C-alpha positions in Angstrom: 64.3 29.9 150.7 61.3 28.6 152.7 58.7 26.2 151.6 58.3 25.8 147.9 57.7 23.1 145.4 60.1 22.0 142.6 57.6 23.6 140.1 57.8 27.0 141.9 61.6 26.7 142.2 62.1 26.0 138.5 59.6 28.6 137.3 60.5 31.4 139.7 64.0 30.9 141.0 65.8 29.2 138.1 64.2 31.6 135.6 65.3 34.5 137.7 68.9 33.1 137.9 69.1 32.7 134.2 68.1 36.3 133.7 70.4 37.7 136.5 73.5 35.6 135.8 73.8 36.2 132.1 77.6 36.3 132.2 77.8 33.0 134.0 75.2 31.1 132.0 76.6 32.4 128.7 79.5 30.0 129.1 77.2 27.0 129.6 76.0 25.9 126.2 73.6 23.1 127.3 70.1 21.8 127.5 69.3 20.2 130.9 66.4 18.0 131.7 65.3 17.6 135.3 63.2 14.6 136.1 61.9 15.1 139.6 60.0 12.2 141.1 57.6 12.1 144.0 54.4 13.9 144.9 55.7 17.4 144.0 57.7 16.2 141.0 57.6 16.7 137.3 59.9 17.2 134.3 61.5 20.6 133.4 63.9 21.6 130.7 66.4 24.3 131.4 67.6 25.5 128.0 70.7 27.6 128.3 71.4 27.3 124.5 68.4 29.4 123.7 68.6 33.2 123.6 67.4 34.2 126.1 67.9 31.0 128.3 64.6 29.6 129.4 62.9 27.2 131.7 60.0 25.1 130.3 57.8 22.4 131.8 58.2 19.1 130.0 61.0 17.0 128.4 63.7 18.3 126.1 64.0 16.8 122.6 67.7 16.1 123.1 69.0 17.1 126.5 72.8 17.3 126.9 72.5 16.3 130.6 69.6 14.8 132.5 69.3 15.0 136.2 66.9 12.6 138.1 66.1 13.1 141.8 63.2 12.7 144.3 61.4 15.9 145.1 62.5 15.8 148.7 66.2 15.4 147.8 66.0 18.2 145.1 64.5 20.6 147.6 67.1 19.7 150.3 69.9 20.3 147.7 68.7 23.7 146.6 68.1 24.7 150.2 71.7 23.8 151.0 70.8 20.9 153.2 72.1 18.2 150.9 75.6 18.4 149.3 75.3 17.7 145.5 78.4 15.6 145.4 77.2 13.5 148.4 73.7 13.2 146.8 75.4 11.8 143.6 77.7 9.4 145.5 74.7 8.1 147.6 72.5 7.6 144.5 70.1 10.4 145.5 71.1 12.3 142.3 71.5 10.5 139.0 73.1 12.1 136.0 72.9 10.8 132.4 74.6 12.5 129.5 77.5 15.0 129.9 78.7 14.7 133.4 80.8 17.8 133.1 77.7 19.9 132.5 76.2 18.6 135.8 79.1 20.2 137.6 78.1 23.6 136.2 74.5 23.3 137.5 75.2 25.1 140.8 75.6 28.3 138.8 72.1 27.9 137.4 70.2 26.4 140.4 71.4 28.4 143.3 
């Protein structure tokens, strides 16, 4: 993927994935909130319940699943350099809310 920031990734790549993977995301009825800490961080909402699904900057009113990560760990994960399960087990990825929805994230993020 090259060099990019979490902001670019959410606004460009995740938005594109939501549009291109309509069949896959149609089965994910959830609102995700991503809290990315660090210098390149921020908060983004990935709303797969809306039609069409969308990515927005900022917090969700009532997210079904919240993911918290440092910017460097998030970028390593979406680049394929950090295994999501390993990140979770080592505390680099924190999940609150519906854990089952976190397992479906790979379909949206990558």
